[in-house]
C-alpha positions as CSV (number, residue, x, y, z in Angstrom):
1,M,184.8,39.5,87.9
2,F,187.2,42.0,86.4
3,P,188.7,45.2,88.1
4,V,187.1,48.3,86.5
5,S,189.4,51.5,85.5
6,I,187.5,54.7,84.2
7,K,189.6,56.8,81.8
8,G,189.4,60.2,80.5
9,V,189.9,61.8,77.0
10,L,191.1,65.1,77.6
11,L,191.1,67.1,74.1
12,L,193.0,70.7,74.1
13,P,192.1,73.9,71.8
14,S,194.8,72.8,70.0
15,S,193.5,69.5,69.2
16,E,196.2,67.6,71.4
17,V,195.1,64.8,74.0
18,V,196.8,64.3,77.0
19,L,198.6,61.2,77.8
20,A,200.5,59.7,80.7
21,L,203.4,57.5,80.5
22,N,202.9,54.1,82.6
23,D,205.8,51.7,84.1
24,R,205.1,49.3,80.9
25,N,206.1,52.1,78.7
26,E,203.1,52.6,77.2
27,W,201.1,55.8,76.9
28,E,197.7,55.5,78.6
29,L,194.6,57.9,79.2
30,P,194.4,59.4,82.5
31,G,192.4,57.5,85.0
32,G,192.1,54.4,87.3
33,R,190.0,52.1,89.5
34,I,186.6,53.3,90.7
35,E,186.3,53.5,94.6
36,I,183.4,52.1,96.8
37,G,180.7,54.9,97.2
38,E,182.0,56.7,93.9
39,D,179.9,56.9,90.3
40,A,182.1,56.7,87.4
41,A,182.1,60.6,86.6
42,E,183.2,61.0,89.9
43,C,186.0,58.5,89.5
44,M,187.3,60.4,86.5
45,V,187.4,63.4,88.2
46,R,189.1,62.3,90.8
47,E,191.6,60.4,89.0
48,F,192.8,63.4,86.7
49,Q,193.4,65.6,90.2
50,E,195.3,62.8,91.5
51,E,197.7,61.9,88.0
52,L,198.0,65.5,86.9
53,D,196.8,68.0,89.2
54,I,194.2,69.3,87.1
55,E,190.8,69.9,87.3
56,V,188.1,68.4,84.7
57,E,184.7,67.8,84.2
58,A,183.1,64.8,82.7
59,L,181.0,65.2,79.7
60,G,180.1,62.1,78.7
61,I,180.7,58.1,78.2
62,I,182.7,57.7,74.7
63,D,183.0,53.5,74.7
64,S,183.8,50.3,77.2
65,Y,185.3,47.5,76.6
66,L,187.5,44.5,78.1
67,F,191.3,45.5,77.7
68,E,193.9,42.6,78.5
69,V,196.5,45.0,80.3
70,I,199.3,41.9,80.2
71,P,198.3,38.3,79.1
72,G,196.2,37.0,81.1
73,K,195.3,40.3,83.3
74,H,192.1,41.5,82.3
75,V,190.5,45.3,82.9
76,F,186.9,46.5,81.9
77,I,187.5,49.8,81.0
78,V,185.0,53.0,80.5
79,T,186.3,56.2,78.7
80,Y,184.9,59.4,79.2
81,G,184.9,62.2,77.1
82,C,185.9,65.6,79.7
83,G,186.6,69.2,79.5
84,L,188.9,71.0,81.3
85,V,188.1,73.4,84.1
86,G,190.5,76.0,84.5
87,S,194.2,76.3,83.5
88,F,196.3,73.3,82.0
89,N,199.4,73.4,84.1
90,P,199.8,69.3,84.7
91,Q,202.3,67.7,87.2
92,V,203.7,64.2,86.9
93,S,202.5,62.1,89.8
94,H,204.0,59.1,91.2
95,E,202.0,56.9,89.0
96,H,203.1,57.9,85.7
97,T,207.1,59.0,84.5
98,R,205.4,61.5,82.4
99,I,202.5,63.5,80.8
100,E,202.8,64.9,77.5
101,T,200.5,65.9,75.0
102,F,200.0,64.7,70.8
103,P,198.1,66.0,68.2
104,V,195.0,63.5,67.5
105,D,196.3,62.3,64.0
106,A,199.7,61.7,65.6
107,L,199.2,59.4,68.5
108,P,202.4,57.5,69.7
109,A,202.9,53.9,68.6
110,N,202.7,52.5,72.5
111,L,199.3,53.6,72.6
112,P,197.1,50.6,73.3
113,P,194.2,50.6,70.4
114,G,191.4,50.8,72.7
115,Y,192.6,54.2,73.9
116,A,193.2,55.3,70.2
117,R,189.3,54.4,69.3
118,S,188.1,56.6,72.2
119,I,190.3,59.8,71.0
120,D,189.0,59.5,67.6
121,A,185.4,58.9,68.9
122,W,185.8,62.2,71.0
123,R,187.8,63.8,68.4
124,R,184.7,63.1,66.0
125,A,182.1,64.0,68.4
126,N,183.3,67.3,68.8
127,R,184.3,68.4,65.7
């Protein structure tokens, strides 16, 4: 059995995606572990609120896959496309060191490939 993590791809009108820098010095999509009694969409909305202090809505599942976070440790990832509700003024929580936006065609090198695939898939779906 693997832990489950729900991640969200938030594309801004500027064609930039929101990423968070974790303690492994990797950029990642905002999101986290699903809690008992919560569905995946609720988890993603809650995680954006906790990690960035912004409100989003779940618009659809993009992908799911098994990700090796560190050697020997796997997490089942589900990525959602999401939309911003209200204003975009993110705040960094204790879970990350930075929150930044990146052009979808200039993603950082230290972004895991599965996240990059989800970003590209959501961008293509929203052209």
